[in-house]
C-alpha positions in Angstrom: 16.6 39.5 75.2 20.2 40.1 73.9 21.4 43.6 73.5 21.3 45.1 70.0 24.7 46.1 69.0 25.5 48.9 66.5 26.3 46.3 63.8 22.9 44.7 64.3 20.6 47.7 63.4 19.8 49.4 60.1 21.4 52.7 59.3 19.3 55.4 57.6 19.8 59.0 56.3 18.1 62.3 57.1 18.9 64.8 54.4 18.1 68.4 55.3 18.8 69.3 51.7 21.5 71.9 52.6 21.9 75.0 50.4 25.6 75.7 50.4 27.2 79.2 50.2 27.6 80.1 46.5 25.1 77.5 45.2 21.3 77.3 44.9 18.5 74.8 45.4 19.0 73.2 42.0 22.5 72.2 42.9 21.2 71.0 46.3 18.7 68.7 44.7 21.3 67.2 42.3 23.6 66.6 45.2 20.8 65.0 47.2 20.0 62.5 44.4 23.6 61.7 44.0 23.9 61.0 47.7 20.7 58.9 47.8 22.0 56.8 44.9 25.3 56.2 46.6 23.9 55.3 50.0 21.4 52.9 48.3 24.5 51.1 46.9 26.0 51.0 50.4 22.9 49.4 51.9 21.4 52.1 53.9 17.8 51.4 54.8 15.8 54.6 54.3 16.3 58.2 53.0 14.2 60.9 54.6 13.7 64.6 53.9 12.4 67.2 56.4 10.0 70.0 55.9 11.4 73.4 56.8 10.3 76.9 55.6 11.8 80.3 55.3 15.4 79.1 55.9 18.3 80.1 53.6 20.2 76.9 54.3 17.4 74.3 53.7 15.8 73.5 50.3 13.3 70.8 51.3 10.2 73.0 51.8 8.2 71.2 49.2 9.0 67.9 50.9 6.6 65.5 49.0 7.8 66.8 45.7 11.4 66.2 46.7 10.6 62.7 48.0 9.2 61.9 44.5 12.4 63.2 42.9 14.6 61.0 45.1 12.4 57.9 44.9 12.3 58.3 41.1 16.1 58.3 40.9 16.6 55.3 43.1 15.4 51.7 43.0 15.0 50.1 46.4 15.8 52.4 49.3 12.8 53.6 51.3 12.2 57.3 50.9 10.1 59.4 53.2 9.5 62.4 55.4 11.4 63.2 58.5 9.0 64.8 58.6 5.9 66.4 57.2 4.8 69.1 59.7 1.2 68.2 60.0 0.0 71.6 61.4 0.9 73.2 58.1 -1.4 70.8 56.0 -4.9 69.5 55.9 -4.7 65.7 56.5 -6.6 65.0 53.3 -3.9 66.8 51.2 -1.2 64.8 52.9 -3.1 61.5 52.3 -3.5 62.4 48.6 0.1 63.4 48.2 1.5 60.3 49.9 -1.0 58.1 48.3 0.2 59.4 44.9 3.8 58.7 46.0 2.9 55.2 47.1 1.2 54.5 43.8 4.3 55.6 41.9 6.8 53.9 44.2 4.9 51.1 45.9 6.3 49.7 49.1 9.0 52.3 49.4 7.3 55.4 51.0 7.4 56.4 54.7 5.4 59.1 56.3 7.0 60.7 59.3 4.8 63.3 61.0 5.8 66.2 63.3 3.6 68.5 65.4 5.8 71.6 65.0 5.4 74.0 62.1 9.0 73.7 61.1 9.4 77.4 60.9 8.6 80.7 62.8 5.1 81.7 63.7 4.9 84.4 61.1 5.7 81.9 58.3 3.4 79.4 59.9 0.5 81.9 59.5 1.5 82.4 55.9 1.4 78.7 55.3 -2.1 78.2 56.7 -3.4 81.7 56.0 -6.5 82.2 58.1 -6.6 78.7 59.6 -4.1 78.0 62.4 -3.8 74.6 64.1 -2.0 74.0 67.3 -0.2 71.1 68.8 -3.4 70.0 70.5 -4.9 69.2 67.1 -2.0 66.9 66.1 -3.4 63.6 67.5 -6.7 64.0 65.8 -5.0 64.8 62.5 -2.9 61.7 62.8 -6.0 59.6 63.3 -7.7 61.4 60.4 -4.7 60.4 58.2 -5.0 56.8 59.3 -8.7 56.8 58.4 -8.0 58.2 54.9 -5.4 55.4 54.3 -7.8 52.7 55.6 -9.6 50.6 53.0 -12.6 50.8 55.4 -12.9 54.5 54.4 -14.5 53.7 51.0 -18.0 54.5 52.2 -17.0 57.9 53.8 -18.2 61.2 52.3 -14.6 62.3 52.0 -12.0 59.9 50.5 -8.3 60.1 49.6 -7.9 59.0 46.0 -5.1 57.9 45.6 -4.3 57.0 49.2 -7.2 54.9 50.3 -5.9 51.4 51.1 -2.2 52.4 50.7 0.2 50.6 53.0 2.2 53.6 54.1 4.0 53.4 57.5 3.2 56.4 59.7 5.9 57.4 62.1 5.5 59.9 65.0 8.5 62.2 65.2 9.3 64.3 68.2 11.7 66.0 70.5 9.6 65.7 73.7 7.8 63.3 76.0 4.4 64.4 74.5 5.3 62.8 71.1 6.5 59.7 72.9 3.2 59.3 74.7 1.2 59.7 71.4 3.4 57.2 69.5 3.0 54.7 72.4 -0.7 55.2 72.6 -1.3 54.7 68.9 1.1 51.8 68.6 3.3 53.5 66.0 7.1 53.6 65.4 8.8 56.6 67.1 11.7 58.7 65.7 13.4 61.1 68.1 15.2 64.3 66.9 18.2 63.9 69.1 20.4 65.5 66.5 19.2 69.0 67.7 17.0 68.3 70.8 18.9 66.0 73.2 17.4 67.2 76.5 14.4 64.7 76.7 15.8 62.0 74.5 16.5 59.2 77.0 13.4 60.0 79.0 11.2 60.0 75.9 12.3 56.7 74.5 12.0 55.0 77.8 8.5 56.4 78.3 7.6 55.2 74.8 8.8 51.7 75.4 7.1 51.4 78.8 3.7 52.7 77.6 3.6 51.1 74.1 0.3 49.5 73.1 0.5 46.9 70.3 -1.5 47.9 67.3 -2.5 46.6 63.8 0.6 48.5 62.6 3.2 47.4 65.1 3.5 44.5 67.6 6.5 45.8 69.5 7.9 49.3 70.1 10.3 50.5 67.5 12.7 53.4 68.2 14.8 55.3 65.7 16.9 58.3 66.7 18.7 60.8 64.5 22.3 61.9 65.3 24.9 64.1 63.6 27.9 62.2 62.2 30.8 63.9 60.4 33.4 61.3 59.5 36.7 61.6 57.5 39.9 59.7 57.0 41.5 61.4 60.0 40.2 63.0 63.2 41.9 66.3 62.2 40.1 66.4 58.9 36.8 65.5 60.5 37.1 68.4 62.9 38.0 70.7 60.1 35.0 69.9 57.9 32.7 70.0 61.1 33.3 73.7 61.3 30.7 74.2 58.5 28.2 72.5 60.9 29.4 74.6 63.8 28.9 77.8 61.8 25.4 76.7 60.9 24.5 75.8 64.5 25.9 79.2 65.7 23.6 80.9 63.2 20.7 79.1 64.7 21.7 80.2 68.2 22.2 83.8 67.2 19.4 84.1 64.8 21.8 84.9 62.0 21.1 82.1 59.5 23.0 81.7 56.3 23.6 79.0 53.7 26.0 76.3 54.8 29.4 77.8 54.9 32.8 76.3 53.7 34.9 74.9 56.5 37.5 77.0 58.3 40.7 76.1 60.1 39.4 77.5 63.4 36.1 78.7 64.9 38.0 81.4 66.9 36.3 84.7 66.3 33.2 83.0 64.8 31.6 82.0 68.1 32.0 83.2 71.7 32.0 81.2 74.9 28.2 81.4 75.2 27.6 80.4 71.6 30.0 77.5 71.7 28.5 76.2 74.9 25.0 76.5 73.5 25.9 74.8 70.3 27.7 71.9 72.0 24.7 71.4 74.3 22.2 71.4 71.5 24.4 69.2 69.4 25.2 66.7 72.2 24.6 63.7 70.0 27.2 64.6 67.4 29.9 62.2 66.4 33.0 63.5 64.7 36.2 61.6 63.7 37.7 58.9 61.7 36.3 55.4 61.4 37.9 54.1 64.5 36.6 56.9 66.7 33.1 56.9 65.2 32.9 53.2 65.7 33.8 53.4 69.4 31.6 56.3 70.0 28.5 54.9 68.3 29.0 51.5 69.9 28.9 53.2 73.3 25.8 55.2 72.3 24.0 52.1 71.1 24.8 50.2 74.3 23.0 52.9 76.3 20.1 53.5 74.0 19.3 50.1 72.4 17.9 51.7 69.3 16.1 49.6 66.7 17.5 51.9 63.9 20.0 54.7 63.6 19.3 57.8 61.4 22.2 60.1 60.6 22.4 63.6 59.3 25.6 65.2 58.1 26.0 69.0 57.5 29.1 68.9 55.3 29.9 71.6 52.7 31.6 69.5 50.1 29.2 67.0 48.5 32.1 64.6 47.9 33.2 64.8 51.5 29.5 64.2 52.6 29.3 61.1 50.5 32.7 59.9 51.9 31.4 60.5 55.4 28.5 58.0 54.8 30.9 55.6 53.2 33.1 55.7 56.3 30.0 55.3 58.6 28.8 52.3 56.7 32.3 50.9 56.9 31.9 50.9 60.7 29.2 48.3 60.4 31.0 46.3 57.7 34.3 46.2 59.7 32.6 44.9 62.8 30.6 42.3 60.9 33.8 41.1 59.1 35.6 40.8 62.4 32.8 38.6 63.8 32.7 36.3 60.8 36.5 35.9 60.7 
């Protein structure tokens, strides 16, 4: 089988709905919709939002509500979760919510599922009150969701209405080999969070492909990975606007989280040697530069990973610069395709 090149695969977006310094969630949501509408015009494949809680910099805690807002303001791009953190929810509630979304926007909704709580343990307890699930419950909950969506569930005592019979692709999300094993066993598409958890990335996707079992949902393994991309007209400008991302990542490392900060001319004094090393290790799959550099770096990345789809997230303070970054990224594909057809 021929290698899949970077110009051969779909590009998609993971929006972490960043709250920027000096703004609020209302501004964030308007910026997200504007971005979704623009990337739809550019031909991106899907637009996902992620569930996080108790974080000053992330506004997508009510993920299914925000998915509805984005889907309602767009026409054809797929919209979904990257992901819903299943330990926080009863599978029936998720089935009803996404069944509702699918009824409103048929054929456009994805359901990506994660096994982590997407927050700290204290907040996780607040989310589920007296009922606490663990990662060990995750496979059973995924199967329960599949049952609720199945048209064969119509004679069960508990049914998801709406949801029953809905054709909603379920994705397994992960940052470890455990999630890869589960996705392979269930024959589901697999999305890896390499944008913040690079350590097990290559091992996990190889394990998934090797152990994949064809299912009624998927005949062949399908791998998508998320990476960080910050693109600008020049390498120097890209490095400058990337300092917002570096400040955010430093806050994660030090436990001093803040809204997404404006870019600075230098990170000197904002991180020490330890913080910088930790950030660069955690953000290994981060691509920063102009179109030429991004094109070369992503082409190399794709040759070594052979992804079926690339998902990109971009922590950029200025919403116009964020949109422009995605325009440059899409231009990478368009430029290569034009060269091939010339």
